[in-house]
N, C-alpha and C positions, 0 to 999 in steps of 0.2 A: 965345268960346263962349257960346251962348245958355243962360241959367240956366233951370232947371226948378223950378217951385214947386208946392206942393199946392193943388189947386183947392178952392174953397168947397164944403163938404159931403163932400169926399173924405177918407177916413181915411188914416193913415200906412200901414196894411197895403195899402190900395188903391193908394197911390202907389208903394210898393215893388214890388207885383205888376205894375202897368201901365207905369210909367216905367223901372223898373230890371230888369224881366223876371226877377224873383226871387219864387218862390212862397212865401207864408207862410200859416200858419193863424192868423187873428186870434183864434180861440177858445183857442189854446194858452196855458197859464198863463205860461210863460216868455216867449213872444212878447209877450203883453200887458204883462208887467213891463218888457220891453226897450223897447217903443214908447211907454210912458207915463211922465209925470213922477211922481215919488214925493213926495207932500206930507208936511210935518212931522206926525209922530204917526200917519200912516197905515200900517197893517200890511198888507204885501203878501205873499200866499201865492205864492211864486215857482214852485212845482211843482204847485200845485193839490191837494196831498194832505196839507198841514199839516206836512210834514217839513222844510221850509226856509222860514222867514219873515223878512222884513226890515222894520224900522220906522225911519224917518228921525228922528233925535234933533236934528240940526242940518243945515240945508240947505247944500249946497255950491254951487259955481259951475256954473250951467246949461251943458249942452253939453260937458262935459269928461270924460265917461265914457271909461275906457280901452278899448283894443281888445286882442284876443288878441295876445300877444307883447310887449305894452308892459311896461316896468319900473315896478312900483308900489312906493311906499314907504308902509308902514302903521304905525299904532300900534294895538295891540289888547290886550284883556284877555278871557280866557275863564273862565267860571264854571260850575260844576255847578248843577243846579236848587236845591240847598240853599244856594247862595251861596258855596261854597268856590272860591277862585281856583285854577285849574289851569294857566293859561297867561297869560303877561304879556310883551309885547314892546314896547319903547319905539320901536325903529326896525327894522322887518322889511322887507327888500327881496326881492321875488319877481318872477318873470316870469309874467305872467298867462296861464293856459291850459296851463301846463306842470306842473300838479298839484304845485307846490312847497309848497302848503298843503292842508288837507283839502278834499274836493270841494265841500262846502257853502260854504266861504269863497271858493273859486275862482269859483263861480257868482255869489255875492252881490256880490263886489268889482267884477265886470264891470258891475254896475248902480248903481254909486256915482259921484258927481261929486267932483272935487278939493275938499278942504275939508269934505266931508260926514262927519258922524258918524252911525253907524247901529247899531241893535241887530239882531243876526243870530242867530236861534234855529235851531240845527242839530240835527236828530234823529240818533241814534246811527248810523243807516245811512250818513249823509253826513258823519259825524265819524270816530270811531275804532272803530266797530263792536263786535263781540263780543270782540275782543282788547284793547280799551282802549289805553292808552299809559302804561306804567309810568314812574314809580312812583305818579303821582297821578291818573290818569284811569282809572276802573274800567271793567269790561265793560259794554257796552250803555248808555253814559252819553250823555244829551242835554246839549249845551253851549250856553250863551248868551254870545255875544260882543258886546263893544262895540268897534267898528272905526272908525278914522279913516283916510280916504284922504288922506295928506299930500301926495303928489306922484306925477305920472305922466310918464314919459319914453318916447319911441318906442324900439323895439328897434334896437340897433346892428347895422349890416350886418356880418356875420361876416367879410367880406373886408377890413374896415377894422381888424380886431383883430390884434394880434401873436400869435405862436405861444404865448407864455406865457399870454396872456389867454384864447385859445381852449382851451388845456389846462386852465386853472383852471375855466372855466365848464363845459366838457365833463365834467370829473371830478365837479363838483358835481351835475350832472344824473345821472351814473352812480350816485353815492351815493344820490341820491333814488330812483332806480330800484331799487337794492338794498333800500331801506327798504320800498317797496311790495311787492317780490318776497317779502321775508321775512314780510310780512303776508298772503301768498297772494292778492295783487291783481295777477295777472299782466298783465292788460290795461293797467293804469296803469303798471306797470313797463316794458312794451314801449314805451309812449308816451315815457317818460323816456329809455330807452336810444336810441331813434331820434333824439331831439333831441340827445343827447350825441354821437352819431356825426356830426351836422351840424357841430358845433363842432370835432371832432377830426380833420377832414380837413385836409390841408395846403392852404395858400392857393394860389389860381391866380395865379401870378406874371405870367402873360401877359395877365391881365384888365385892361382899362382902368379897371375900378372899384376895383382894388386900390390903396388909398391909403396902405398901410403900406410905408415904405421901410426895410426891415431886412434884415440878412444872417442867414440861417438856417443853422445848422451841421448837419452830418450827425447829430451826437449829439442835437440837438433834434428833428430829423425822426424819428430812431429812437425816441425817447421818446414822441413823438406816436403813432407806429405801434403801440407796445406798449400804450398806453392804448386805442387803437382796437380792437386785438385782444381785450383784456379785456372791452370793452363788447360786442363781437360775440358773444363766448362767453356772456356773461350774457343777451344778447338771445335767443340760441338756446334757453337754458334756460327763459326765460319763454314763448317761442313753443311749446315742447314742452308746457308746462302747459295751454295752451288747445288742444292737439292740432293746431296749425298746422304740420304736419311738413314740408311742402314749403318754407315760409318758414324754418323752423328749419334745414333742411339747407343752404339758401342762406347763412344766417348762419355756419354752421359751416365751409362751404367757404371763406368769406372769411378765416377764421382759419387753416385748414390750407394755404391758398395761401402764406402767409408763414411759418407754423410747422408743417410737415408732421409733426413729432414731438410736437405738443402733446397730451399724454395726456388731459387733460380734454376737449378737442375731439374726439379719437378716440373716447373713451368715449361722448360724447353722439351722435356720428355713428352709432356702433354701435346705440345705443338707438333712434335715429330710424329707421334701416333696419329694425330689429326690429319697430317699431310699424307700419311700412309693409308688413310681410310679406316683406321681402327678407332671408330668414334666412341664406342662404349668404354674401351680401356682408356682412351684419352680423357673422357669425361671423369672417370673415376680418379685418374691421376691428378687432374686439375682441381677436382673437388677436395682432395687431400691437401694440395698446395694452398687452396683457399682457406681451409680450416687453420693452417699454420700461419697464413698471412692474409686475413680477410680484407685488408685495406688496398691491396694492389688492384687497380682498375683493369690492367691488362689481363689478369687472370679471370676476372668477372666477365669481361667482354668475350673472352675465348669460351668460357663456360656457357654463356648465352647462345653463342653460335652453335655449339655442340649440342645443347639441349634441343634446339630446333631440328638439327640434323638427325639426332637420335629418334625424335618423334616421327620424322619422315621415314627413317629406316624401319621403325617398328610397323608403321602402316604398310610399307612396301612388303615386309615379311608376311603380314596378315593376308595381303592380296595374293601373294604367291601360294600360301597354304590353301586359300579358297580355290585358287585356280587348279592346284593339284587335286583337290577333293571334288572338283567339278561344281563348286558353289559359286554363285555370282558375287561380284565385288559389292562392298557396302553401298557404293554409289548407285550400282545397278538395282540393288534391293530397294533402295529409297525410291528410285524411278518407277520400279514395278508397283510399289505400294501406292504411289500417286496415281498410276494408271488404274489400279484396282479400285481406288476410291472414286475416281472419275466414272468408271464403268458402273459401279454401284449406284452413284448419284443419277447417272443417265437412266438406269433401269428403274429406279424409284420414280423418276420424273415421268417415264413412259407409263408406269402403272397408274400413277395419279391422273395422267392425261386420259387414259382409257376409262378409269372410274368416273372422271368428270364428264366424259362423253356419254357414258351409259346413263348417268344420273340426269343429264340434260335431256336425253331422248325420252326417259321415263316421265319426267315432268312435262315434257311437250305433249305426250300421249294423254296424260291426265287432264291437262288444260283443254285439249281438243274434245275429250269425252264430255266434260261438264259444260262446255260452251255450246255443244250441238243439241 
């Protein structure tokens, strides 16, 4: 194969755009940082807004930056701006790009070489935000890390992993997703849950790439399925948070396919249908969940809301049918009946007034006749 090299006077951005047919913005701060070498003591503003800065303290081996999905071994120390140490890891193993560390570190590590030691200054937004991280990282804290990238290994092909290995990695990613979800970072939680599902699928035993020669028992496959169901349920909850209701419904259906009486999944399905405006179907779903678990107050509360909405929907449909048929609304009919009653009363009053007047006139005539 003929090698392709950068021509004299051609930038790396030009090379990527022209030869690799991949468009890049050479003025983007992150692109500049990714395409350039970082010299010792040079402070690089990775995002261009001062919220994530990297300074090389010790140069690493050139050309050894990790790729997304690589397994990175780190040594790191994190300090607050007053110098208080709040994080210290002698050997931290992460999968790059799977947000197994805070976002600022995930971005900065991708721009380090093996053996490099760097100072990474992370603003609160890309660290632990307004929640902090109890017990020692307060709210809205900027953190200054000293990071050493000790080793990088390529991602292992999932098909080469045993069931127990896939189960361990998948559940680690699920727990990481739960951590982000509890911090109200639904998008990051979704990313973790989706990665977890990739590992929790049973291996393709018919694949020529499957290098694991193992006998998988039914019990192991059942345990893997239960883990996958739990992740799908959590994924749906995170998707609901960002109002991705169609995706959430798909995740829930994958749970109910295997566990049609899963109350948590039925409750979430009912809420999703409610949000999508499918009130009747939502009510039916929640009613079934209520029969399975009549003590859960959240289900009863949702049912009460839907009962009222279904009544309004039914009345609205009746009004539409009346309008289509040219008939007045029930409210108008009632008003017309009241008006008719009032007219009838007024007519009766008029008749009795006339009768009274005639009677009075006749009596008057009789009195005049006999008195004269």
